[in-house]
N, C-alpha and C positions, 0 to 999 in steps of 0.2 A: 693109182699114183698118190703118193702121200701128200698131205696138205699141211702147210704151216701158217697158222693164223696169228697175225699181229694185232693185238688189242691195245689201242691207244686211248688212254683215259680209263684204264681197267680198275681204278680204285673207286669209281662211282658205282651206284647201284646197278646200272645197265651193264657195265663192264663185268662186274662181279657175277651177275646172273648169266651173261653170255658164257663166261668161263665155266660156270657150274654146268650148263647144258652141254658144252663141248666135252668136258671131262666125263660126263655121265653117258651121253648118247653117241659121242664120236671119239672114242679113245684112241682111234688111229691118227687123229690130228695132233700136231704139236702146237702148243700154245705159247706165244711170246707176249708177255705183259710189259708194256712200256708205260711208265708213269713217273712223275716228278718225285713222288714220295712213296714210302713202303706201303704196299697194299696188303690187305688182310689175307689175300690168296697166294701170295708170292711163294710161299714155302711148300705149296701143294706139289705132290709128285706129278710130273708131266707138264708143269708150268714153269717157264723160265722167266724170271723177273729181270728187267733191264731198266736202269734209271735213264730217263731221257726227257726231252722237251721238244714240242712241235716248232718252237722258234729256232731250233738248231737243225737246219736242214742236212748238213753233213752227217750228223749223228744218226739221223733217220735213215738215210741212205746206207750208211754203214751197217745198221741193224738189219735192214732188209736183205742186203747182200750176205752178210755173215750167216744169217739163219735161213737163207733161201726162202724168204717169205712169199706165199702164193695168194693170200687173202688178207684184207685189212679191214678192221672196224675202227673208224675214227669217231670216238665219243667224247673227245676232250673239248674243253671250252670254258669260257667265263659265263657266270650266271647273270640273270637280269639286273639285280641290284648292283653287282660289280661293274657291269657294263654301263649302267647309269652313272655311277661315281667316276669312272675313268673311260670315257668313250674312245679316246685314242688307243689306249692299251687294248680295249675291246676289239678294235679293228686289227691290231697287231696279232692278238691271239686267235680270235675267231675266223678272221679272214686270211691274213698272211700265214698264220700257222697252218690253216687248211691247204693253202696253196703249197706250202712246203711239203705236206704229206702227199699231195697230188703229184707234184713234180718229182719227188723222190720215187714214187711209184712208177712214174713214166720213165725215169732214168734206170730204174731197176729192171724194168722190161719183162717181168715174169709174174705180174699180178693178174690173177684170174678174175677177182672181183674186189671192189672197194665199196664198202657200205658207210655212208655218212649219216650220223644221227642229227637230224635237224629238229624242228619243232612246228607244231600246228599253230603256234602263236604268230607265225608269219601271215596268217589269213586276216583279211579285213573282217572285223566283227559285224555280223548282220544285225539289223534292227529287230528282226523277229526270231522265230524258233527254228530257222533253217539249219539243217545239217550240211556241212560243207564237204564237197569232194575236192580232188586234187586240182581241178580247174578253176576253183573259186579265186576271186580277186585277192591279191596279197597287199600288205601295207607295212611300210617301215615305221611302225607306231613308236618305236623307241630304239635305243642304241643296240639292244640285244637282238631284236627282230631284224633291224637293218643289217647287222653283222651276219645273221643266219641267212638272210636272202642273198647277200653278196657272196657268202661261201657256197650257197647252192648254185649260184650262177657260175662260179668257177669249177664246181664239180661237173656241171653240164658241159662247160667249155672243154674240160679234159676228156670227157667222154666222146664229144662230137669231133674235137679237133685232133686228138691223139689216140683215139680208139681204146681208151682205158675204160673198162666195163665198170659202171658205177650204179649204185642204188641209193636214193635219198629216202629216208624214213621220217615221217612227221607224226610223232606222238603229241598228245595234249598234256594231261597231267599223269605222270607215272607215280604210282603209290605202292606201299607195302611196308611191313614192319622193318624190313632191311634197308629201306631208304634212309639216308642220314637226314638230320633236322635242317640242314642248310637249305636256303632257297625259299622264295616266297610261296611256292606251291607245295611245300613239304607238310603243310598242316595236317592233312588227313593221315599221313604216315605216322606223324608224331602223336596224333589222337589215338590211333590204334595201340601204339606202345603204351601210352599213358593210361588208357582204359584198361589195358591188360594188367597193368601194375596197380590198378585201383586208384589212380590219381586224376584230378580234374584237369581239363584242358579246353582251351577255346580255339577253335579253327579260325584263322585270321581272315576268312573271306566267306561269302555266301553265293548262292545262286546255283544254277544247273550248268554242268559242263561235262566233259568227257574224260574218263579215267581208265588207265591201263595198269594192270597188276604187274609188279616187277618181274615175277617169274614167267609170266606170259611173254613179256617183252624180250626176255632172254631167248625164248623159243623163236619168236618172230625174227629177231636179228639173225640167229644162226641159220634159219631157213633161207633168209634173204642172202646170206654169205655163201651157202653151199649149194642152193638149189636154183638160183636164178639163172635165167637164160637171156635176159634183156641186155641190150647194149647200154641202155640208160633208162631208168625209170624212177618215178616219184610215187610213194605210197603213204596214205594214211594208215595208221595201225589200228587193228581191231580193239574195241574197248566197250565201255558201258556208260551210258549217259545217266548221271545221278545228280540229284539235288543235294546240296550240302546239308540242309535241314534234315533230309532223309537219311543221309550218312550218320549224322549225329544221333538221330533216333535209333538207328540200327545198332550203333555202338553202345548206346545206353542200354538197349535191350539185351545185347550180348553180355554186357558187364553186370547186368542185374541191378543197376542204380544209375541215377543221373550224374554223369561225370563230364559229358562232352556237350559244349554248346558252340556257338559260332558268332563272328562279328558281322555287322550289317555293312560289309564292304564288298563291292562287286569287282571282279577282275575282268579284263577285256578278252573274254574267251567266248567262242560259239558254244551253243548248247550241245553240239555233237558233231561227229565226223561221219562221212559216208566211207565205209571201209570195204565196199564191194570189190574194188579193184584188187586189194590185197588178198581177199578171201578167194577170188577167182584164180589168182596167180599161184596160190599156195593152198590147194584144196585140203579139207579136213582140219584147217587151223581152228582153234577154239579160244574163247577168252573166258576167264574165270570170274564169275559174278562176285560181288562183295560178300554176300552171305556165305558162299563156298570158301572164300578166303578166310573168313573168321572161323568157320567150322573146323578148318584144318590147322589152326594155330594152337 
């Protein structure tokens, strides 16, 4: 049976990589890209671009019905700094917008799987070196994490109350040369591009945390969309625990000179995530280490 994938927020690095994986590995799928602005992939053969907004529920439902959507990736939302600057709008976009997606899916009545891209920033940061699994304590540390926790709660609600099959994914820091420079955690991605161009750059944070390569995340999301059998599940994504100082050293060695350093600013992240649950659900999944990422650039 043919599948039609609606990618909401496809102009971001996750959405772009999901589309790349779908077009490469699942050409039988039809891809509908919904975003407020023109995305770099909208002209690709097999991808239909639709201008839309998650705050407009009627238009969401119209798109689902018009294109007979069967699967949804919801990766749209406001970033941490924007949420802090305008917490009311953050709740409108990240929470009410998510409910619009969920309720449109419920009313459409033909969705086989909805994947919601959340964040591992929802976890309460431990004092020590503990890696966190999906059962770890969460904390509404700021407007961004509060909005993501509220959105997750609504995803679970629609799964349990309305039978909408849903998966929540919690990555920590997604990086890669194709990630845009916006957002407080984009520093490693920018550092890769700057080092490749022979320019100096300072990563705006320090410490050890968990990183996921953009192309790997695209694969993880697609597998969650097309292979999941859970009625409802929450997963940490596979990745690599790295010290920012170690990343800077690796980039400088790769570039052949001292170009990358970092600021002594710590972010409220755990040192790593336990990704056993995802690996057991999706056997043979692999993550690409930083050294391999750089070798392939």
